[in-house]
N, CA and C of each residue as an Amber inpcrd file, in Angstrom:
protein
   555
   0.8610000  -1.1710000   0.0000000   0.0000000   0.0000000   0.0000000
   0.9020000   1.2280000   0.0000000   0.6000000   2.1640000  -0.8650000
   1.3860000   3.3860000  -0.9310000   0.9590000   4.3240000   0.1950000
   1.7660000   5.3110000   0.4470000   1.4400000   6.3150000   1.4660000
   0.1650000   7.0500000   1.0680000   0.0070000   7.3580000  -0.2170000
  -1.2020000   8.0490000  -0.6930000  -2.4430000   7.2000000  -0.4520000
  -2.3400000   5.8910000  -0.7190000  -3.4690000   4.9890000  -0.4770000
  -3.8040000   4.9280000   1.0060000  -2.7760000   4.9010000   1.8370000
  -2.9830000   4.8740000   3.2760000  -3.6810000   6.1440000   3.7370000
  -3.2300000   7.2990000   3.2420000  -3.8740000   8.5790000   3.5960000
  -5.3330000   8.5810000   3.1690000  -5.6100000   8.0830000   1.9750000
  -6.9860000   8.0340000   1.4790000  -7.8440000   7.1410000   2.3690000
  -7.3030000   5.9990000   2.7870000  -8.0460000   5.0860000   3.6560000
  -8.3080000   5.7200000   5.0150000  -7.3500000   6.4320000   5.5430000
  -7.5130000   7.0920000   6.8390000  -8.5630000   8.1840000   6.7490000
  -8.5680000   8.9260000   5.6350000  -9.5490000  10.0020000   5.4440000
 -10.9800000   9.4770000   5.4560000 -11.1830000   8.2130000   5.1090000
 -12.5270000   7.6230000   5.0410000 -13.0090000   7.1090000   6.3930000
 -12.1380000   7.0850000   7.4030000 -12.5160000   6.5390000   8.7040000
 -13.4750000   7.4650000   9.4420000 -14.3930000   6.8460000  10.1660000
 -15.2940000   7.5700000  11.0540000 -14.4910000   8.0070000  12.2870000
 -14.9320000   9.0250000  13.0220000 -14.1940000   9.4930000  14.2050000
 -13.8700000   8.3820000  15.2080000 -14.8030000   7.4770000  15.4590000
 -14.5480000   6.3930000  16.4150000 -13.4750000   5.4510000  15.8790000
 -13.5150000   5.1830000  14.5750000 -12.5020000   4.3250000  13.9620000
 -11.1350000   5.0050000  13.9830000 -11.1230000   6.3040000  13.7420000
  -9.8790000   7.0700000  13.7610000  -9.2590000   7.0610000  15.1560000
 -10.1150000   7.2120000  16.1820000  -9.6190000   7.1660000  17.5540000
  -9.0560000   5.7760000  17.8660000  -9.7390000   4.7310000  17.4310000
  -9.2590000   3.3650000  17.6660000  -7.9100000   3.1470000  16.9810000
  -7.7660000   3.6660000  15.7710000  -6.4960000   3.5620000  15.0550000
  -5.3950000   4.3210000  15.7900000  -5.7050000   5.5320000  16.2540000
  -4.7210000   6.3330000  16.9920000  -4.3020000   5.6240000  18.2740000
  -5.2800000   5.0170000  18.9760000  -4.9610000   4.2790000  20.1920000
  -4.0700000   3.0750000  19.8820000  -4.3840000   2.3840000  18.7960000
  -3.5940000   1.2310000  18.3730000  -2.1510000   1.6440000  18.0780000
  -1.9880000   2.7280000  17.3390000  -0.6440000   3.2060000  16.9900000
   0.1070000   3.6500000  18.2430000  -0.5580000   4.3820000  19.1200000
   0.0900000   4.8470000  20.3490000   0.5470000   3.6790000  21.2090000
  -0.2940000   2.6380000  21.2690000   0.0700000   1.4500000  22.0480000
   1.3020000   0.7720000  21.4560000   1.3680000   0.6570000  20.1520000
   2.5050000   0.0140000  19.4950000   3.7740000   0.8480000  19.6370000
   3.6460000   2.1410000  19.5260000   4.8170000   3.0060000  19.6650000
   5.3730000   2.9030000  21.0760000   4.5070000   2.8420000  22.0740000
   5.0010000   2.7530000  23.4540000   5.6860000   1.4170000  23.7200000
   5.4140000   0.4060000  22.8740000   6.1020000  -0.8740000  23.0150000
   7.5510000  -0.8050000  22.5460000   7.9060000   0.2490000  21.8580000
   9.2360000   0.3600000  21.2710000   9.9230000   1.6510000  21.6970000
  10.2340000   1.7770000  22.9890000  10.9300000   2.9850000  23.4320000
  12.2540000   3.1370000  22.6940000  12.6010000   4.3520000  22.3990000
  13.8020000   4.6140000  21.6080000  15.0500000   4.7370000  22.4680000
  14.8890000   5.0520000  23.7400000  16.0660000   5.3490000  24.5520000
  16.2870000   4.2850000  25.6250000  17.5430000   4.1380000  25.9790000
  17.9100000   3.2250000  27.0640000  18.7770000   4.0230000  28.0210000
  18.4610000   3.9480000  29.2790000  19.2800000   4.5740000  30.3060000
  19.4820000   3.5490000  31.4180000  20.2140000   3.9410000  32.4310000
  20.5210000   2.9710000  33.4740000  19.2750000   2.5120000  34.2280000
  18.3130000   3.4070000  34.4350000  17.0830000   3.0060000  35.1260000
  16.3460000   1.9330000  34.3210000  16.2540000   2.1210000  33.0180000
  15.6010000   1.1110000  32.1810000  16.4330000  -0.1730000  32.1590000
  17.7580000  -0.0250000  32.1420000  18.6320000  -1.1980000  32.1860000
  18.2790000  -2.0560000  33.4010000  18.2270000  -1.4250000  34.5770000
  17.9610000  -2.1910000  35.7930000  16.5520000  -2.7640000  35.7880000
  15.5920000  -2.0820000  35.1690000  14.2330000  -2.6460000  35.1050000
  14.2120000  -3.9080000  34.2400000  15.0610000  -3.9740000  33.2260000
  15.1800000  -5.1930000  32.4190000  15.8350000  -6.3040000  33.2490000
  16.9060000  -5.9620000  33.9550000  17.6080000  -6.9480000  34.7900000
  16.6650000  -7.5380000  35.8380000  15.7700000  -6.7210000  36.3700000
  14.8170000  -7.2090000  37.3790000  13.8930000  -8.2940000  36.8260000
  13.8330000  -8.4140000  35.5140000  12.9350000  -9.3960000  34.9080000
  13.5820000 -10.7660000  34.7070000  14.8480000 -10.8990000  35.0980000
  15.4540000 -12.2300000  35.0670000  14.6260000 -13.1490000  35.9720000
  14.3310000 -14.3360000  35.4990000  13.4470000 -15.2480000  36.2220000
  14.2580000 -16.2820000  36.9930000  14.5950000 -15.9520000  38.2300000
  15.4230000 -16.8360000  39.0480000  14.6720000 -18.0720000  39.5120000
  13.3610000 -18.1260000  39.2890000  12.6120000 -19.3620000  39.5580000
  13.0820000 -20.4720000  38.6150000  13.7020000 -20.0680000  37.5030000
  14.1630000 -21.0210000  36.4880000  15.6610000 -21.3300000  36.6280000
  16.2300000 -20.9980000  37.7880000  17.6650000 -21.2080000  38.0050000
  18.0570000 -22.6350000  37.6320000  19.1650000 -22.7430000  36.9240000
  19.6040000 -24.0270000  36.4130000  19.3820000 -24.1380000  34.9130000
  18.4670000 -23.3220000  34.3870000  18.2050000 -23.2460000  32.9500000
  18.4300000 -21.7920000  32.5430000  19.6710000 -21.4760000  32.1940000
  20.0440000 -20.0800000  31.9390000  19.1740000 -19.4060000  30.8860000
  18.8110000 -20.1310000  29.8230000  17.9750000 -19.5280000  28.7820000
  16.6030000 -19.1550000  29.3330000  16.0600000 -19.9960000  30.2090000
  14.7670000 -19.6980000  30.8220000  14.8760000 -18.5140000  31.7850000
  15.9990000 -18.4040000  32.4870000  16.2180000 -17.2510000  33.3660000
  16.2430000 -15.9740000  32.5370000  16.9340000 -16.0210000  31.3960000
  17.0720000 -14.8390000  30.5360000  15.7950000 -14.4750000  29.7790000
  14.9620000 -15.4530000  29.4710000  13.8440000 -15.2660000  28.5390000
  12.9760000 -14.0420000  28.8110000  12.4630000 -13.8270000  30.0240000
  11.5910000 -12.6600000  30.2080000  12.3340000 -11.3380000  30.0290000
  13.5840000 -11.2940000  30.4360000  14.3660000 -10.0640000  30.2690000
  14.6690000  -9.8330000  28.7900000  15.0070000 -10.8970000  28.0680000
  15.2830000 -10.7680000  26.6320000  14.0320000 -10.3180000  25.8910000
  12.8980000 -10.8650000  26.2580000  11.6440000 -10.4580000  25.6220000
  11.3530000  -8.9890000  25.9090000  11.5010000  -8.5850000  27.1560000
  11.2530000  -7.1800000  27.5080000  12.2040000  -6.2580000  26.7480000
  13.4670000  -6.6200000  26.6920000  14.4470000  -5.7870000  25.9910000
  14.1660000  -5.7510000  24.4950000  13.6280000  -6.8290000  23.9500000
  13.3500000  -6.8810000  22.5090000  12.2640000  -5.8920000  22.0890000
  11.5190000  -5.3640000  23.0440000  10.4970000  -4.3730000  22.7300000
  11.0870000  -2.9810000  22.5280000  12.3620000  -2.8490000  22.8070000
  13.0540000  -1.5880000  22.5880000  13.6100000  -1.5570000  21.1660000
  14.0130000  -0.3870000  20.7340000  14.5950000  -0.2370000  19.3980000
  15.9600000  -0.9240000  19.3390000  16.4420000  -1.1550000  18.1300000
  17.7800000  -1.7410000  17.9630000  18.8350000  -0.8460000  18.5940000
  18.6720000   0.4520000  18.4560000  19.6020000   1.4060000  19.0620000
  19.6000000   1.2610000  20.5810000  18.4210000   1.1000000  21.1570000
  18.3150000   0.9520000  22.6090000  18.9290000  -0.3750000  23.0760000
  18.7840000  -1.4230000  22.2760000  19.3860000  -2.7100000  22.6400000
  20.9110000  -2.5810000  22.6420000  21.4470000  -1.8700000  21.6620000
  22.8960000  -1.6450000  21.6560000  23.3080000  -0.7880000  22.8590000
  22.4870000   0.1930000  23.2170000  22.7790000   1.0170000  24.3950000
  22.7400000   0.1730000  25.6630000  21.8180000  -0.7850000  25.7270000
  21.7730000  -1.7190000  26.8530000  23.0910000  -2.4810000  26.9470000
  23.5650000  -2.9730000  25.8000000  24.8420000  -3.6920000  25.7730000
  25.9790000  -2.8040000  26.2650000  25.9440000  -1.5200000  25.9060000
  26.9690000  -0.5830000  26.3610000  26.9070000  -0.3790000  27.8700000
  25.7070000  -0.2350000  28.4060000  25.5540000  -0.0490000  29.8540000
  26.0360000  -1.2980000  30.5850000  25.6260000  -2.4590000  30.0970000
  26.0630000  -3.7120000  30.7190000  27.5880000  -3.8150000  30.6970000
  28.1870000  -3.4880000  29.5650000  29.6480000  -3.5510000  29.4450000
  30.3150000  -2.5720000  30.4100000  29.7540000  -1.3860000  30.5420000
  30.3300000  -0.3890000  31.4590000  30.2630000  -0.8790000  32.9080000
  29.1390000  -1.4480000  33.2870000  28.9960000  -1.9350000  34.6590000
  29.9740000  -3.0700000  34.9440000  30.1310000  -3.9770000  33.9920000
  31.0990000  -5.0630000  34.1520000  32.5200000  -4.5180000  34.2030000
  32.8010000  -3.5420000  33.3650000  34.1200000  -2.9010000  33.3110000
  34.4540000  -2.2370000  34.6480000  33.4640000  -1.5950000  35.2510000
  33.7050000  -0.9060000  36.5260000  34.0680000  -1.8750000  37.6470000
  33.6250000  -3.1170000  37.5420000  33.9740000  -4.1310000  38.5510000
  35.2840000  -4.8440000  38.2310000  35.8940000  -4.4960000  37.1110000
  37.1370000  -5.1370000  36.6860000  38.3170000  -4.4010000  37.2980000
  38.7720000  -4.8780000  38.4210000  39.9000000  -4.2420000  39.0880000
  40.5760000  -5.1990000  40.0400000  41.7870000  -4.8510000  40.4120000
  42.5920000  -5.7250000  41.2660000  41.9350000  -5.9930000  42.6160000
  41.3350000  -4.9830000  43.2200000  40.7330000  -5.1960000  44.5390000
  39.5580000  -6.1720000  44.4580000  38.7660000  -6.0990000  43.3990000
  37.6610000  -7.0390000  43.2110000  38.2080000  -8.4420000  42.9200000
  39.2250000  -8.4880000  42.0570000  39.8340000  -9.7720000  41.6900000
  40.4750000 -10.4430000  42.9020000  41.1380000  -9.6500000  43.7470000
  41.7570000 -10.2160000  44.9460000  40.7040000 -10.8370000  45.8650000
  39.5840000 -10.1540000  46.0240000  38.5120000 -10.6970000  46.8660000
  37.9180000 -11.9450000  46.2340000  37.7350000 -11.9110000  44.9200000
  37.1800000 -13.0620000  44.2020000  38.0840000 -14.2850000  44.3380000
  39.3720000 -14.0890000  44.2120000  40.3300000 -15.2050000  44.1990000
  41.0030000 -15.4190000  45.5400000  40.4630000 -14.8780000  46.6050000
  41.1110000 -14.9400000  47.9190000  41.4510000 -16.3610000  48.3590000
  40.6220000 -17.3170000  47.9940000  40.8500000 -18.6870000  48.4440000
  41.5240000 -19.5470000  47.3760000  41.9140000 -18.9470000  46.2790000
  42.5400000 -19.6860000  45.1750000  43.9940000 -19.2570000  45.0310000
  44.7660000 -20.0700000  44.3470000  46.1580000 -19.7300000  44.0770000
  46.3080000 -18.9240000  42.7950000  45.2230000 -18.8230000  42.0350000
  45.3030000 -18.1060000  40.7660000  43.9580000 -17.4290000  40.4910000
  43.9670000 -16.5270000  39.5320000  42.7560000 -15.8350000  39.1120000
  42.3240000 -16.3900000  37.7590000  41.1470000 -16.9300000  37.6920000
  40.5600000 -17.3420000  36.4210000  39.9230000 -16.1040000  35.8010000
  40.4660000 -15.6620000  34.6880000  39.9340000 -14.4620000  34.0280000
  38.4680000 -14.6470000  33.6610000  38.1310000 -15.8090000  33.1060000
  36.7350000 -16.0550000  32.7350000  35.8500000 -16.1580000  33.9710000
  36.2970000 -16.9110000  34.9670000  35.5210000 -17.0470000  36.1940000
  35.2500000 -15.7030000  36.8470000  36.2550000 -14.8390000  36.8510000
  36.0920000 -13.5090000  37.4330000  35.0820000 -12.6950000  36.6280000
  35.1360000 -12.7800000  35.3010000  34.1370000 -12.0930000  34.4660000
  32.7430000 -12.6270000  34.7740000  32.5920000 -13.9390000  34.8750000
  31.2730000 -14.5210000  35.1090000  30.7490000 -14.1850000  36.5120000
  31.6500000 -14.0100000  37.4710000  31.2450000 -13.5620000  38.8090000
  30.7650000 -12.1130000  38.7460000  31.4450000 -11.2920000  37.9500000
  30.9830000  -9.9020000  37.7710000  29.6130000  -9.8800000  37.1090000
  29.3900000 -10.8060000  36.1670000  28.0680000 -10.9280000  35.5420000
  27.0060000 -11.2440000  36.6010000  27.3370000 -12.1410000  37.5260000
  26.3910000 -12.5060000  38.5850000  26.0660000 -11.3060000  39.4570000
  27.0560000 -10.4690000  39.7200000  26.8140000  -9.2730000  40.5260000
  25.8090000  -8.3700000  39.8060000  26.0210000  -8.1350000  38.5260000
  25.0900000  -7.3040000  37.7550000  23.7150000  -7.9660000  37.7070000
  23.6730000  -9.2620000  37.4490000  22.3990000  -9.9830000  37.3270000
  21.5980000  -9.9710000  38.6240000  22.2660000  -9.7600000  39.7400000
  21.5630000  -9.7110000  41.0230000  20.9970000  -8.3430000  41.3460000
  21.1140000  -7.4090000  40.4240000  20.3900000  -6.1460000  40.5400000
  21.2060000  -4.9710000  41.0280000  20.5490000  -3.8360000  40.9330000
  21.1690000  -2.5390000  41.2380000  21.7360000  -2.4850000  42.6480000
  20.9590000  -2.8950000  43.6240000  21.4070000  -2.7930000  45.0160000
  22.6700000  -3.6130000  45.2470000  22.6550000  -4.8470000  44.7810000
  23.8360000  -5.7100000  44.9220000  25.0250000  -5.1150000  44.1840000
  24.7820000  -4.6570000  42.9630000  25.8580000  -4.1030000  42.1560000
  26.5460000  -2.9320000  42.8750000  25.7650000  -1.9630000  43.3330000
  26.3710000  -0.7860000  43.9470000  26.9840000  -1.0890000  45.3110000
  26.4590000  -2.1010000  45.9940000  27.0780000  -2.5230000  47.2570000
  28.4780000  -3.0810000  46.9800000  28.5870000  -3.9600000  45.9810000
  29.8860000  -4.5450000  45.6430000  30.8140000  -3.4880000  45.0610000
  30.2850000  -2.6120000  44.2290000  31.1120000  -1.5560000  43.6460000
  31.7540000  -0.7120000  44.7380000  31.0070000  -0.4460000  45.8100000
  31.5180000   0.3580000  46.9260000  32.3780000  -0.4430000  47.9030000
  32.2230000  -1.7620000  47.8890000  32.9410000  -2.6220000  48.8350000
  33.5620000  -3.8000000  48.0860000  34.6680000  -3.5560000  47.3870000
  35.2950000  -4.6170000  46.5910000  35.5960000  -5.8790000  47.3850000
  35.8590000  -5.7450000  48.6700000  36.1870000  -6.9140000  49.4860000
  35.0060000  -7.8870000  49.5960000  33.8100000  -7.4410000  49.2110000
  32.6320000  -8.3020000  49.2600000  32.3440000  -8.9930000  47.9160000
  33.2690000  -8.8570000  46.9740000  33.0970000  -9.5030000  45.6770000
  32.9330000 -11.0000000  45.8890000  31.8380000 -11.5810000  45.3890000
  31.6200000 -13.0140000  45.6100000  32.5800000 -13.8740000  44.8040000
  32.8770000 -15.0310000  45.3480000  33.7700000 -15.9660000  44.6600000
  33.0590000 -17.2680000  44.3190000  31.7990000 -17.3740000  44.7230000
  31.1080000 -18.6500000  44.5890000  29.8760000 -18.6140000  43.6830000
  29.6800000 -17.5240000  42.9580000  28.5550000 -17.4540000  42.0270000
  29.0350000 -16.9270000  40.6780000  28.4070000 -17.4140000  39.6390000
  28.7140000 -16.9740000  38.2790000  27.4220000 -16.9450000  37.4790000
  27.3690000 -16.0850000  36.4640000  26.2240000 -16.0770000  35.5520000
  26.6770000 -15.5940000  34.1830000  27.4530000 -16.4340000  33.5270000
  27.9800000 -16.1390000  32.1950000  26.8720000 -15.7790000  31.2060000
  25.7070000 -16.3780000  31.3700000  24.5960000 -16.1870000  30.4280000
  24.2080000 -14.7280000  30.2580000  24.4800000 -13.9020000  31.2620000
  24.1140000 -12.4840000  31.1480000  24.7350000 -11.8480000  29.9090000
  25.8940000 -12.3230000  29.5210000  26.5670000 -11.7660000  28.3520000
  25.7420000 -11.9510000  27.0790000  24.8610000 -12.9400000  27.0500000
  24.0310000 -13.2280000  25.8740000  22.7480000 -12.4060000  25.8170000
  22.3970000 -11.7420000  26.8880000  21.1010000 -11.0530000  26.9650000
  20.8840000 -10.0460000  25.8310000  21.8070000  -9.1080000  25.5840000
  21.5400000  -8.1580000  24.4880000  21.3980000  -8.8530000  23.1310000
  22.2280000  -9.8520000  22.8890000  22.1620000 -10.5630000  21.6110000
  20.8360000 -11.2900000  21.4550000  20.3640000 -11.9400000  22.5060000
  19.0820000 -12.6430000  22.4220000  17.9510000 -11.6630000  22.1560000
  17.9770000 -10.5250000  22.8320000  16.9360000  -9.5110000  22.6130000
  16.9940000  -8.9810000  21.1790000  18.1950000  -8.7410000  20.7060000
  18.3610000  -8.2370000  19.3460000  17.8310000  -9.2450000  18.3270000
  18.1100000 -10.5170000  18.5440000  17.6060000 -11.5540000  17.6330000
  16.0870000 -11.6180000  17.6500000  15.4890000 -11.5210000  18.8390000
  14.0250000 -11.5010000  18.9380000  13.4500000 -10.2830000  18.2140000
  14.1220000  -9.1670000  18.3710000  13.6430000  -7.9010000  17.7820000
  13.7690000  -7.9080000  16.2670000  14.8890000  -8.3900000  15.7520000
  15.1780000  -8.2500000  14.3230000  14.9350000  -9.5130000  13.5160000
  14.9570000 -10.6720000  14.1580000  14.8630000 -11.9270000  13.4350000
  16.1700000 -12.3180000  12.7640000  17.1980000 -11.5080000  12.9370000
  18.5060000 -11.7950000  12.3480000  19.2850000 -12.7280000  13.2670000
  20.2140000 -13.4650000  12.6820000  20.9690000 -14.4310000  13.4860000
  22.3530000 -13.9490000  13.8830000  22.8650000 -12.9320000  13.2210000
  24.2240000 -12.4930000  13.5670000  24.1900000 -11.1670000  14.3390000
  24.8940000 -11.1700000  15.4450000  25.0260000  -9.9850000  16.3080000
  26.5080000  -9.6610000  16.3150000  26.8730000  -8.5520000  15.7320000
  28.2950000  -8.2290000  15.6270000  28.6320000  -6.9120000  16.3210000
  27.8200000  -6.5520000  17.3120000  28.0310000  -5.2820000  18.0020000
  29.1350000  -5.4080000  19.0490000  30.0590000  -4.4640000  19.0430000
  31.0960000  -4.3940000  20.0740000  30.7620000  -3.2420000  21.0040000
  30.5050000  -3.5160000  22.2750000  30.1440000  -2.4610000  23.2210000
  31.2640000  -1.4260000  23.3940000  30.8910000  -0.3090000  23.9530000
  31.8170000   0.8100000  24.1350000  32.9290000   0.4960000  25.1420000
  32.7120000  -0.4730000  26.0200000  33.7050000  -0.8320000  27.0420000
  34.1330000  -2.2820000  26.8460000  35.4220000  -2.5250000  27.0170000
  35.9300000  -3.8990000  26.9850000  35.8610000  -4.4360000  28.4110000
  34.9070000  -5.3010000  28.6620000  34.6700000  -5.8210000  30.0070000
  35.4990000  -7.0590000  30.3260000  36.2970000  -7.5310000  29.3670000
  37.1310000  -8.6980000  29.6430000  38.0770000  -8.3840000  30.8110000
  38.4270000  -9.3840000  31.5540000  39.2610000  -9.2150000  32.7400000
  40.6080000  -8.5880000  32.4010000  40.9370000  -7.5480000  33.1510000
  42.2530000  -6.9310000  33.0630000  42.3350000  -5.6770000  32.2160000
  41.2490000  -5.2450000  31.5980000  41.3180000  -4.1160000  30.6710000
  40.9760000  -2.7610000  31.3010000  40.4750000  -2.7440000  32.5170000
  40.1670000  -1.4790000  33.1710000  41.4620000  -0.9030000  33.7540000
  42.0050000   0.0930000  33.0680000  43.2910000   0.6670000  33.4960000
  43.2160000   1.2790000  34.8820000  42.0940000   1.9120000  35.1980000
  41.9480000   2.5120000  36.5280000  41.8990000   1.4190000  37.5990000
  41.2260000   0.3140000  37.3040000  41.0820000  -0.7690000  38.2680000
  42.3230000  -1.6240000  38.4570000  43.1450000  -1.7090000  37.4040000
  44.3130000  -2.5770000  37.4700000  45.6350000  -1.8080000  37.5230000
  45.6070000  -0.5090000  37.2680000  46.8290000   0.2730000  37.2920000
  47.8450000  -0.2520000  36.3060000  49.0790000  -0.4060000  36.7450000
  50.1490000  -0.8500000  35.8600000  49.9760000  -2.3070000  35.4000000
  49.0750000  -3.0490000  36.0560000  48.8280000  -4.4350000  35.6740000
  47.8190000  -4.5660000  34.5370000  47.1920000  -3.4550000  34.1480000
  46.1450000  -3.4810000  33.1320000  46.7010000  -3.9720000  31.8010000
  45.8580000  -4.6700000  31.0720000  46.2010000  -5.1340000  29.7320000
  45.9920000  -3.9830000  28.7670000  46.9890000  -3.7380000  27.9660000
  46.9090000  -2.6470000  26.9730000  47.0720000  -3.2360000  25.5960000
  46.2000000  -2.8480000  24.7200000  46.3030000  -3.3310000  23.3370000
  46.9690000  -2.2970000  22.4620000
């Protein structure tokens, strides 16, 4: 249907039909917010379904579905916020607390523990951020890294996600957190 045909069809609508159409459009537009901020990020994280613990995809599903209602730009912004939060926990003091009972630091394990901190919500995240010595060593949630990609796939129907977030959250890349020990590319 061309835009002209659509305009002609709309012009023929009765006032009640026009109002119903406007309500329908407004409802659909509100399903696709254009912006992502930290408050919206945490509202998505709150939708992780911990009743499904043990099945990571089931835990992620409600959050991925909720995030998929946002625009592609907002999903990428979500990935950026997630990467920034993980990056902020990437530091020697957090790593020391995480590996306190081990002889070595598992870079992947430490990343997955940081994921668990984020996945446990805003309050937990900011508590650990302020108190690195409380960094957990016994929980991990690697699946969180897949959340933006799953939402993007639901939103677009595409299978390839090639977005690189603004922050490198891999262990050792936060120069402020690791000082002279930081990995530099």
